[in-house]
C-alpha positions in Angstrom: -43.1 -36.8 -3.8 -42.2 -35.4 -7.2 -41.6 -31.9 -5.7 -39.3 -33.5 -3.1 -37.2 -35.1 -5.9 -36.9 -31.8 -7.7 -35.7 -30.0 -4.5 -33.2 -32.8 -3.9 -31.9 -32.6 -7.5 -31.5 -28.8 -7.2 -29.7 -29.2 -3.9 -27.3 -31.7 -5.4 -26.6 -29.4 -8.4 -25.6 -26.4 -6.3 -22.0 -27.4 -5.9 -21.5 -28.0 -9.6 -23.2 -24.7 -10.4 -20.9 -22.9 -8.0 -17.8 -24.7 -9.4 -18.8 -23.7 -12.9 -18.6 -19.9 -12.1 -16.3 -18.1 -14.5 -15.1 -14.5 -14.4 -12.9 -13.0 -17.1 -9.8 -11.3 -15.8 -10.2 -8.5 -18.2 -13.6 -7.8 -16.6 -12.1 -7.7 -13.1 -9.4 -5.2 -14.3 -11.9 -3.1 -16.1 -14.3 -2.9 -13.1 -11.5 -2.2 -10.6 -9.9 0.4 -12.8 -13.3 2.2 -13.1 -13.7 2.2 -9.4 -10.2 3.7 -8.8 -10.6 6.3 -11.6 -14.0 7.5 -10.3 -12.6 7.7 -6.7 -9.3 9.6 -7.3 -9.9 11.2 -10.8 -8.3 10.8 -14.1 -5.3 13.0 -13.3 -4.2 10.7 -10.4 -5.3 7.4 -11.9 -2.3 7.5 -14.2 0.0 7.0 -11.2 -1.6 3.7 -10.2 -0.5 0.3 -11.4 -2.0 -3.1 -10.6 0.3 -5.3 -8.6 1.1 -9.0 -9.0 0.0 -9.4 -5.3 -3.7 -9.4 -6.5 -5.5 -12.6 -5.7 -8.9 -14.2 -5.2 -10.3 -16.7 -2.7 -12.9 -19.4 -3.1 -15.6 -20.5 -0.6 -13.1 -22.9 1.0 -10.7 -20.0 1.6 -8.1 -21.2 -0.9 -6.2 -18.3 -2.5 -4.7 -17.9 -5.9 -3.2 -15.2 -8.1 -5.0 -14.4 -11.3 -3.4 -11.6 -13.3 -1.7 -14.0 -15.7 -4.9 -16.0 -16.3 -7.6 -15.3 -18.9 -10.4 -16.2 -16.4 -10.9 -17.5 -12.9 -13.2 -20.4 -12.2 -14.8 -22.1 -9.3 -16.8 -21.1 -6.2 -15.4 -17.6 -6.0 -15.8 -15.7 -2.7 -13.7 -12.6 -2.9 -11.4 -10.9 -5.4 -8.7 -8.5 -4.1 -7.0 -6.3 -6.6 -3.8 -4.6 -5.3 -2.8 -1.2 -6.7 0.5 0.5 -6.2 0.7 4.3 -6.3 3.8 6.3 -7.1 3.7 10.0 -7.8 6.6 10.6 -10.1 7.0 14.3 -9.5 7.8 14.1 -5.8 10.0 11.3 -4.5 8.5 9.5 -1.5 4.8 10.0 -2.4 3.7 6.4 -2.8 1.4 3.8 -1.3 -0.7 0.7 -1.8 -4.5 0.2 -2.0 -6.8 -2.8 -2.2 -9.9 -2.9 -4.4 -12.1 -5.6 -2.8 -14.8 -7.2 -4.9 -17.3 -10.0 -4.5 -18.1 -12.7 -7.1 -20.5 -10.2 -8.8 -17.6 -7.7 -9.1 -19.3 -5.4 -6.6 -17.1 -3.3 -4.3 -17.3 -4.7 -0.7 -15.2 -2.1 1.2 -14.4 1.6 0.7 -11.0 2.3 -0.8 -8.3 3.4 1.6 -6.2 6.0 -0.2 -5.1 8.2 2.7 -1.5 8.0 1.4 -2.5 10.5 -1.4 -1.8 14.0 0.0 -4.7 16.4 0.1 -3.0 18.9 -2.2 -3.0 16.2 -5.0 -6.7 15.3 -4.4 -7.6 19.0 -4.6 -5.4 19.7 -7.6 -3.2 22.2 -5.8 0.6 22.7 -5.5 2.6 20.8 -2.9 2.3 22.2 0.6 5.2 20.1 1.9 8.1 21.9 3.6 11.2 21.7 1.5 13.8 19.1 2.5 16.4 21.8 3.0 14.4 23.6 5.6 13.5 20.3 7.3 17.2 19.4 7.5 18.1 22.7 9.1 15.4 22.2 11.7 16.5 18.6 12.3 20.1 19.5 12.9 19.0 21.7 15.8 17.2 18.6 17.4 19.8 15.9 16.7 22.1 16.7 19.5 24.4 13.7 19.5 27.8 14.0 17.8 27.7 11.5 15.0 29.4 10.5 11.7 26.9 12.1 9.4 23.3 13.3 9.1 21.5 11.7 6.2 19.2 13.7 3.8 15.5 13.8 4.9 13.5 10.8 3.7 9.8 11.5 2.8 7.2 8.8 3.3 3.7 8.3 4.5 3.6 7.3 8.2 0.8 4.9 9.0 1.0 5.6 12.7 0.6 9.3 12.4 -1.5 9.1 9.2 0.5 12.0 7.6 3.5 12.4 5.4 6.7 12.8 7.4 10.4 13.4 6.9 12.7 11.1 8.7 16.2 12.5 9.4 18.8 10.1 10.6 22.0 10.9 12.4 24.6 8.0 12.0 26.3 7.7 15.4 28.4 4.6 14.9 29.5 2.4 12.0 31.1 -1.0 11.9 31.0 -4.2 9.8 28.9 -7.1 10.9 29.8 -10.7 10.3 28.4 -10.5 6.8 30.6 -7.5 6.0 27.7 -5.1 5.9 27.6 -1.6 7.6 25.6 -1.4 10.8 25.5 0.7 13.9 23.5 3.1 16.1 21.5 6.0 15.0 19.7 9.0 16.4 16.6 10.1 14.3 13.7 12.5 14.3 10.4 12.4 12.5 8.9 15.7 11.4 5.5 16.4 9.9 6.0 17.3 6.3 3.3 20.0 6.3 3.3 21.5 9.8 6.9 21.0 10.7 5.9 19.6 14.1 8.4 17.1 15.7 6.5 13.9 16.0 9.3 11.7 17.3 12.9 11.9 18.5 14.6 8.6 19.4 17.5 6.3 19.0 17.8 3.1 17.0 20.0 0.9 14.8 20.6 0.4 11.1 21.8 -2.6 9.2 21.6 -6.2 10.6 22.7 -6.5 14.2 24.1 -10.0 14.8 24.4 -11.0 18.5 
């Protein structure tokens, strides 16, 4: 009977033990920084910043941001630290990455940093085709007579999982009801490394009000 009472007491104490859990935010940042640094190396780590979008969840699936706190308390389930990456030497090389931790500050999922080009990970020079050559190639593809062809825009494309240049041909331009420019476009998407044409289509820019 005495053993039964001990078990019952322990069972009743579990919620209070969980709610008393406390993790210092500086420890979260230190652990997640170490994980990122060991994954991408010191030379690339300098281009990462922790974003205000970082948050944690409790066992009841309630979420809360934590970067402005000294510590997080309660029955903590997961801690998601959001990193933004911006390579300052080439405009357009950027991305976001989650570091997902459990309540013991252990990594629960491999980092997804596919937005970092291979040449950076390997410490080599850029193998991207120059915007000038890309623009010359695009002008041979964009066959509709338009108002102007915009400069190539470099960005990581999640659909193709590669860096691409998007070149847009402005076909029409008019003001919408809010006085903003809008209209039709022709555009092509070109692989930044191989120069392959990945897409050639038509679309719109601005806000279309119908």
